[in-house]
FIKOLZA-1660 file (N, C-alpha, C; in steps of 0.1 Angstrom, whole numbers, plus 5000, padded with zeros to 4 digits):
% residues 156
   i   px   py   pz ch aa at
   1 8049 8209 2319  A  M  N
   1 8050 8216 2307  A  M CA
   1 8049 8206 2295  A  M  C
   2 8041 8209 2285  A  N  N
   2 8039 8200 2274  A  N CA
   2 8050 8204 2263  A  N  C
   3 8059 8194 2260  A  T  N
   3 8069 8197 2251  A  T CA
   3 8067 8189 2238  A  T  C
   4 8056 8183 2236  A  S  N
   4 8053 8175 2224  A  S CA
   4 8051 8184 2212  A  S  C
   5 8056 8180 2201  A  R  N
   5 8055 8188 2189  A  R CA
   5 8045 8181 2180  A  R  C
   6 8039 8190 2172  A  T  N
   6 8029 8185 2162  A  T CA
   6 8035 8186 2148  A  T  C
   7 8028 8179 2139  A  T  N
   7 8032 8180 2125  A  T CA
   7 8032 8194 2120  A  T  C
   8 8022 8202 2124  A  A  N
   8 8021 8216 2120  A  A CA
   8 8033 8224 2125  A  A  C
   9 8037 8221 2138  A  D  N
   9 8049 8228 2143  A  D CA
   9 8061 8225 2134  A  D  C
  10 8063 8212 2131  A  D  N
  10 8074 8208 2122  A  D CA
  10 8073 8215 2109  A  D  C
  11 8061 8216 2103  A  D  N
  11 8060 8222 2090  A  D CA
  11 8063 8237 2090  A  D  C
  12 8059 8244 2101  A  R  N
  12 8062 8258 2103  A  R CA
  12 8077 8260 2104  A  R  C
  13 8084 8251 2112  A  E  N
  13 8098 8253 2114  A  E CA
  13 8105 8251 2100  A  E  C
  14 8101 8241 2092  A  R  N
  14 8107 8239 2079  A  R CA
  14 8105 8251 2070  A  R  C
  15 8093 8257 2070  A  A  N
  15 8090 8268 2061  A  A CA
  15 8096 8281 2066  A  A  C
  16 8099 8282 2079  A  R  N
  16 8104 8295 2084  A  R CA
  16 8115 8301 2076  A  R  C
  17 8125 8294 2074  A  G  N
  17 8137 8299 2067  A  G CA
  17 8136 8297 2052  A  G  C
  18 8126 8291 2047  A  D  N
  18 8126 8287 2033  A  D CA
  18 8118 8297 2025  A  D  C
  19 8125 8308 2020  A  W  N
  19 8118 8318 2012  A  W CA
  19 8116 8314 1998  A  W  C
  20 8120 8302 1994  A  N  N
  20 8117 8297 1981  A  N CA
  20 8102 8291 1980  A  N  C
  21 8095 8290 1991  A  I  N
  21 8081 8286 1991  A  I CA
  21 8073 8299 1990  A  I  C
  22 8067 8300 1978  A  N  N
  22 8059 8312 1976  A  N CA
  22 8044 8309 1974  A  N  C
  23 8035 8316 1981  A  P  N
  23 8021 8314 1978  A  P CA
  23 8018 8320 1964  A  P  C
  24 8007 8315 1958  A  P  N
  24 8004 8320 1944  A  P CA
  24 8002 8335 1943  A  P  C
  25 7998 8342 1954  A  W  N
  25 7996 8356 1953  A  W CA
  25 8009 8364 1953  A  W  C
  26 8020 8358 1956  A  V  N
  26 8033 8365 1955  A  V CA
  26 8039 8363 1941  A  V  C
  27 8034 8354 1933  A  T  N
  27 8039 8353 1920  A  T CA
  27 8036 8365 1911  A  T  C
  28 8047 8371 1905  A  P  N
  28 8045 8383 1897  A  P CA
  28 8035 8380 1885  A  P  C
  29 8028 8390 1881  A  T  N
  29 8020 8390 1869  A  T CA
  29 8026 8401 1860  A  T  C
  30 8036 8397 1851  A  P  N
  30 8043 8408 1843  A  P CA
  30 8034 8415 1834  A  P  C
  31 8037 8428 1832  A  T  N
  31 8031 8437 1822  A  T CA
  31 8041 8439 1811  A  T  C
  32 8037 8445 1800  A  E  N
  32 8046 8448 1789  A  E CA
  32 8058 8456 1794  A  E  C
  33 8056 8466 1803  A  D  N
  33 8066 8474 1808  A  D CA
  33 8076 8467 1817  A  D  C
  34 8072 8457 1826  A  D  N
  34 8081 8452 1836  A  D CA
  34 8085 8437 1833  A  D  C
  35 8080 8431 1822  A  R  N
  35 8083 8417 1819  A  R CA
  35 8098 8414 1820  A  R  C
  36 8106 8423 1814  A  E  N
  36 8121 8421 1814  A  E CA
  36 8127 8420 1828  A  E  C
  37 8121 8428 1837  A  F  N
  37 8126 8428 1851  A  F CA
  37 8124 8414 1857  A  F  C
  38 8111 8409 1856  A  W  N
  38 8108 8396 1862  A  W CA
  38 8115 8385 1855  A  W  C
  39 8116 8385 1842  A  E  N
  39 8123 8374 1835  A  E CA
  39 8138 8374 1838  A  E  C
  40 8143 8386 1839  A  G  N
  40 8157 8388 1843  A  G CA
  40 8160 8382 1856  A  G  C
  41 8151 8384 1866  A  A  N
  41 8153 8379 1879  A  A CA
  41 8152 8364 1879  A  A  C
  42 8144 8358 1870  A  G  N
  42 8143 8344 1868  A  G CA
  42 8156 8338 1863  A  G  C
  43 8164 8346 1855  A  R  N
  43 8177 8342 1850  A  R CA
  43 8189 8345 1860  A  R  C
  44 8185 8351 1871  A  G  N
  44 8196 8355 1881  A  G CA
  44 8202 8369 1877  A  G  C
  45 8195 8377 1870  A  E  N
  45 8200 8390 1866  A  E CA
  45 8191 8401 1872  A  E  C
  46 8197 8412 1876  A  L  N
  46 8189 8424 1881  A  L CA
  46 8188 8433 1869  A  L  C
  47 8177 8434 1863  A  R  N
  47 8175 8443 1851  A  R CA
  47 8167 8456 1856  A  R  C
  48 8174 8467 1853  A  V  N
  48 8168 8480 1856  A  V CA
  48 8169 8488 1843  A  V  C
  49 8162 8499 1842  A  Q  N
  49 8163 8508 1830  A  Q CA
  49 8173 8519 1832  A  Q  C
  50 8180 8522 1821  A  R  N
  50 8190 8533 1821  A  R CA
  50 8185 8543 1810  A  R  C
  51 8185 8556 1813  A  C  N
  51 8181 8566 1804  A  C CA
  51 8192 8570 1795  A  C  C
  52 8190 8570 1782  A  G  N
  52 8200 8574 1772  A  G CA
  52 8202 8589 1772  A  G  C
  53 8193 8597 1778  A  S  N
  53 8195 8611 1778  A  S CA
  53 8203 8616 1790  A  S  C
  54 8198 8613 1802  A  C  N
  54 8205 8618 1814  A  C CA
  54 8215 8608 1820  A  C  C
  55 8214 8595 1816  A  G  N
  55 8223 8585 1821  A  G CA
  55 8220 8579 1834  A  G  C
  56 8208 8583 1840  A  L  N
  56 8204 8578 1853  A  L CA
  56 8196 8565 1851  A  L  C
  57 8195 8557 1862  A  H  N
  57 8188 8545 1862  A  H CA
  57 8175 8546 1870  A  H  C
  58 8166 8537 1867  A  Q  N
  58 8153 8537 1874  A  Q CA
  58 8147 8523 1876  A  Q  C
  59 8140 8522 1887  A  H  N
  59 8132 8510 1889  A  H CA
  59 8120 8516 1897  A  H  C
  60 8109 8513 1893  A  Y  N
  60 8102 8503 1885  A  Y CA
  60 8103 8507 1871  A  Y  C
  61 8102 8497 1862  A  P  N
  61 8102 8500 1847  A  P CA
  61 8090 8508 1843  A  P  C
  62 8093 8517 1834  A  R  N
  62 8082 8525 1828  A  R CA
  62 8086 8531 1815  A  R  C
  63 8077 8537 1807  A  A  N
  63 8080 8542 1794  A  A CA
  63 8088 8555 1794  A  A  C
  64 8088 8563 1804  A  L  N
  64 8096 8575 1805  A  L CA
  64 8106 8575 1816  A  L  C
  65 8117 8582 1814  A  C  N
  65 8126 8584 1825  A  C CA
  65 8120 8592 1836  A  C  C
  66 8121 8587 1848  A  S  N
  66 8115 8593 1860  A  S CA
  66 8124 8605 1864  A  S  C
  67 8136 8607 1859  A  H  N
  67 8145 8618 1863  A  H CA
  67 8144 8630 1853  A  H  C
  68 8142 8627 1840  A  C  N
  68 8142 8638 1830  A  C CA
  68 8131 8638 1821  A  C  C
  69 8123 8627 1821  A  G  N
  69 8111 8626 1812  A  G CA
  69 8114 8621 1798  A  G  C
  70 8126 8617 1795  A  S  N
  70 8129 8612 1782  A  S CA
  70 8123 8599 1779  A  S  C
  71 8120 8596 1766  A  E  N
  71 8115 8583 1762  A  E CA
  71 8126 8573 1759  A  E  C
  72 8139 8578 1761  A  S  N
  72 8150 8570 1757  A  S CA
  72 8155 8561 1769  A  S  C
  73 8147 8551 1772  A  V  N
  73 8150 8542 1783  A  V CA
  73 8152 8528 1778  A  V  C
  74 8162 8521 1783  A  A  N
  74 8164 8507 1779  A  A CA
  74 8169 8499 1791  A  A  C
  75 8166 8486 1791  A  F  N
  75 8171 8478 1802  A  F CA
  75 8186 8475 1801  A  F  C
  76 8192 8474 1812  A  I  N
  76 8206 8470 1814  A  I CA
  76 8206 8460 1825  A  I  C
  77 8217 8452 1826  A  T  N
  77 8219 8443 1837  A  T CA
  77 8227 8451 1847  A  T  C
  78 8221 8453 1859  A  A  N
  78 8228 8460 1870  A  A CA
  78 8238 8451 1877  A  A  C
  79 8247 8456 1885  A  S  N
  79 8257 8449 1892  A  S CA
  79 8250 8440 1903  A  S  C
  80 8238 8445 1908  A  G  N
  80 8232 8438 1919  A  G CA
  80 8237 8443 1933  A  G  C
  81 8246 8453 1933  A  L  N
  81 8252 8458 1945  A  L CA
  81 8245 8471 1949  A  L  C
  82 8245 8473 1962  A  G  N
  82 8238 8486 1966  A  G CA
  82 8241 8488 1981  A  G  C
  83 8234 8498 1987  A  T  N
  83 8234 8501 2001  A  T CA
  83 8220 8503 2006  A  T  C
  84 8218 8500 2019  A  I  N
  84 8205 8502 2025  A  I CA
  84 8203 8517 2027  A  I  C
  85 8192 8522 2021  A  Y  N
  85 8188 8535 2023  A  Y CA
  85 8179 8537 2035  A  Y  C
  86 8170 8527 2037  A  S  N
  86 8161 8526 2049  A  S CA
  86 8157 8512 2051  A  S  C
  87 8152 8508 2062  A  F  N
  87 8147 8495 2064  A  F CA
  87 8137 8495 2076  A  F  C
  88 8130 8484 2077  A  T  N
  88 8121 8481 2088  A  T CA
  88 8122 8466 2091  A  T  C
  89 8118 8463 2103  A  V  N
  89 8118 8449 2108  A  V CA
  89 8103 8445 2109  A  V  C
  90 8099 8436 2102  A  I  N
  90 8085 8431 2102  A  I CA
  90 8085 8421 2114  A  I  C
  91 8077 8425 2124  A  R  N
  91 8075 8417 2136  A  R CA
  91 8061 8411 2138  A  R  C
  92 8052 8416 2130  A  Q  N
  92 8038 8410 2130  A  Q CA
  92 8033 8409 2116  A  Q  C
  93 8028 8397 2113  A  N  N
  93 8022 8395 2100  A  N CA
  93 8014 8382 2101  A  N  C
  94 8001 8383 2099  A  G  N
  94 7992 8372 2101  A  G CA
  94 7990 8364 2088  A  G  C
  95 7997 8368 2077  A  V  N
  95 7995 8362 2064  A  V CA
  95 8005 8351 2062  A  V  C
  96 8000 8338 2059  A  P  N
  96 8009 8328 2056  A  P CA
  96 8016 8330 2042  A  P  C
  97 8028 8327 2040  A  P  N
  97 8037 8320 2049  A  P CA
  97 8045 8330 2058  A  P  C
  98 8043 8343 2056  A  F  N
  98 8051 8353 2063  A  F CA
  98 8050 8353 2078  A  F  C
  99 8038 8349 2083  A  R  N
  99 8037 8348 2098  A  R CA
  99 8047 8338 2104  A  R  C
 100 8051 8328 2096  A  D  N
 100 8061 8318 2101  A  D CA
 100 8075 8323 2099  A  D  C
 101 8077 8335 2093  A  R  N
 101 8091 8339 2090  A  R CA
 101 8095 8351 2098  A  R  C
 102 8086 8357 2106  A  I  N
 102 8089 8368 2114  A  I CA
 102 8098 8365 2126  A  I  C
 103 8107 8374 2130  A  P  N
 103 8109 8387 2124  A  P CA
 103 8118 8386 2111  A  P  C
 104 8116 8396 2102  A  F  N
 104 8124 8397 2090  A  F CA
 104 8126 8411 2086  A  F  C
 105 8136 8414 2078  A  V  N
 105 8139 8427 2074  A  V CA
 105 8134 8430 2060  A  V  C
 106 8128 8442 2058  A  V  N
 106 8125 8447 2044  A  V CA
 106 8133 8460 2043  A  V  C
 107 8140 8461 2032  A  A  N
 107 8149 8473 2030  A  A CA
 107 8146 8480 2017  A  A  C
 108 8148 8493 2017  A  T  N
 108 8149 8501 2005  A  T CA
 108 8164 8502 2002  A  T  C
 109 8167 8498 1990  A  V  N
 109 8181 8497 1986  A  V CA
 109 8185 8506 1975  A  V  C
 110 8195 8515 1977  A  D  N
 110 8200 8523 1966  A  D CA
 110 8210 8514 1958  A  D  C
 111 8207 8512 1946  A  L  N
 111 8217 8504 1938  A  L CA
 111 8229 8512 1935  A  L  C
 112 8240 8506 1932  A  D  N
 112 8252 8513 1928  A  D CA
 112 8250 8520 1915  A  D  C
 113 8241 8516 1907  A  E  N
 113 8237 8523 1895  A  E CA
 113 8229 8535 1898  A  E  C
 114 8234 8547 1896  A  A  N
 114 8228 8559 1901  A  A CA
 114 8214 8561 1897  A  A  C
 115 8205 8564 1906  A  G  N
 115 8191 8567 1904  A  G CA
 115 8181 8556 1907  A  G  C
 116 8186 8544 1907  A  A  N
 116 8177 8532 1909  A  A CA
 116 8176 8529 1924  A  A  C
 117 8164 8526 1929  A  R  N
 117 8162 8522 1943  A  R CA
 117 8151 8511 1942  A  R  C
 118 8153 8500 1950  A  L  N
 118 8144 8489 1951  A  L CA
 118 8140 8487 1965  A  L  C
 119 8128 8481 1967  A  L  N
 119 8123 8477 1980  A  L CA
 119 8123 8461 1979  A  L  C
 120 8129 8455 1989  A  A  N
 120 8130 8440 1989  A  A CA
 120 8132 8435 2003  A  A  C
 121 8129 8422 2004  A  A  N
 121 8131 8415 2017  A  A CA
 121 8146 8412 2018  A  A  C
 122 8150 8410 2030  A  M  N
 122 8164 8405 2033  A  M CA
 122 8163 8393 2043  A  M  C
 123 8159 8382 2037  A  P  N
 123 8157 8370 2046  A  P CA
 123 8169 8365 2052  A  P  C
 124 8181 8368 2047  A  N  N
 124 8194 8363 2052  A  N CA
 124 8201 8373 2061  A  N  C
 125 8193 8383 2066  A  C  N
 125 8199 8393 2075  A  C CA
 125 8192 8393 2088  A  C  C
 126 8199 8390 2099  A  E  N
 126 8193 8391 2112  A  E CA
 126 8189 8405 2115  A  E  C
 127 8177 8407 2120  A  P  N
 127 8172 8421 2122  A  P CA
 127 8181 8430 2130  A  P  C
 128 8188 8425 2140  A  E  N
 128 8197 8434 2148  A  E CA
 128 8209 8438 2140  A  E  C
 129 8212 8431 2129  A  R  N
 129 8224 8434 2121  A  R CA
 129 8221 8445 2110  A  R  C
 130 8208 8447 2106  A  A  N
 130 8205 8456 2096  A  A CA
 130 8209 8470 2100  A  A  C
 131 8214 8478 2090  A  A  N
 131 8218 8492 2093  A  A CA
 131 8217 8500 2080  A  A  C
 132 8213 8513 2082  A  I  N
 132 8214 8522 2071  A  I CA
 132 8228 8523 2066  A  I  C
 133 8230 8523 2053  A  G  N
 133 8244 8524 2048  A  G CA
 133 8251 8510 2046  A  G  C
 134 8244 8499 2051  A  M  N
 134 8250 8486 2050  A  M CA
 134 8251 8482 2035  A  M  C
 135 8263 8478 2031  A  P  N
 135 8265 8472 2017  A  P CA
 135 8257 8459 2015  A  P  C
 136 8250 8458 2004  A  V  N
 136 8242 8446 2002  A  V CA
 136 8244 8441 1987  A  V  C
 137 8239 8429 1985  A  R  N
 137 8239 8424 1971  A  R CA
 137 8226 8416 1969  A  R  C
 138 8222 8416 1956  A  A  N
 138 8210 8410 1952  A  A CA
 138 8212 8395 1952  A  A  C
 139 8201 8388 1956  A  V  N
 139 8200 8373 1955  A  V CA
 139 8187 8370 1949  A  V  C
 140 8186 8359 1942  A  F  N
 140 8174 8356 1934  A  F CA
 140 8167 8343 1939  A  F  C
 141 8154 8343 1938  A  R  N
 141 8147 8331 1940  A  R CA
 141 8136 8329 1930  A  R  C
 142 8133 8316 1927  A  P  N
 142 8124 8313 1916  A  P CA
 142 8109 8317 1920  A  P  C
 143 8102 8322 1910  A  A  N
 143 8088 8325 1913  A  A CA
 143 8078 8318 1903  A  A  C
 144 8084 8308 1896  A  G  N
 144 8076 8300 1887  A  G CA
 144 8075 8306 1873  A  G  C
 145 8073 8298 1863  A  D  N
 145 8071 8302 1849  A  D CA
 145 8083 8311 1844  A  D  C
 146 8095 8308 1848  A  G  N
 146 8107 8315 1843  A  G CA
 146 8109 8328 1850  A  G  C
 147 8101 8332 1859  A  L  N
 147 8102 8345 1866  A  L CA
 147 8109 8343 1879  A  L  C
 148 8114 8354 1884  A  G  N
 148 8121 8354 1897  A  G CA
 148 8118 8366 1906  A  G  C
 149 8121 8364 1918  A  L  N
 149 8120 8375 1928  A  L CA
 149 8134 8379 1933  A  L  C
 150 8135 8391 1937  A  I  N
 150 8148 8396 1941  A  I CA
 150 8148 8400 1956  A  I  C
 151 8157 8394 1963  A  D  N
 151 8160 8398 1977  A  D CA
 151 8174 8404 1978  A  D  C
 152 8177 8409 1990  A  F  N
 152 8191 8414 1992  A  F CA
 152 8196 8407 2004  A  F  C
 153 8210 8406 2005  A  E  N
 153 8216 8401 2017  A  E CA
 153 8229 8409 2019  A  E  C
 154 8233 8409 2032  A  P  N
 154 8245 8417 2035  A  P CA
 154 8257 8412 2028  A  P  C
 155 8266 8421 2024  A  M  N
 155 8279 8417 2017  A  M CA
 155 8287 8410 2028  A  M  C
 156 8295 8399 2024  A  P  N
 156 8303 8392 2033  A  P CA
 156 8314 8401 2039  A  P  C
% end
């Protein structure tokens, strides 16, 4: 049995758990509507919109409330807390760097702020531990140019 390791093996092992290494195609390209979300993530804040008419929250950012159609939407800083609504375990992915990170969890998270739901990776959650209803919190990682990406992790 050949147990020798190559430099490529060592590089993959180092990158496997390092979700701070992002390929250029993962870097957000903010629009006028969502710039505050990405810049907030770069500051370690989860920014979602709240409707001044119905009081519900929404993500992704847009000009009208997705719940009532009002134009009275403004960004707020959310608590970053939520629960898993649904999830999947990614077991196959041929795209670098994700192929070196499998298996990993991707979850749809209902924020504690009513109405808002996000889809995000959960790199700090072992797949067998993920569960619908699991309490989670947002964690942030840099995406370059003052922008950030949002992941979630299980509450301690």
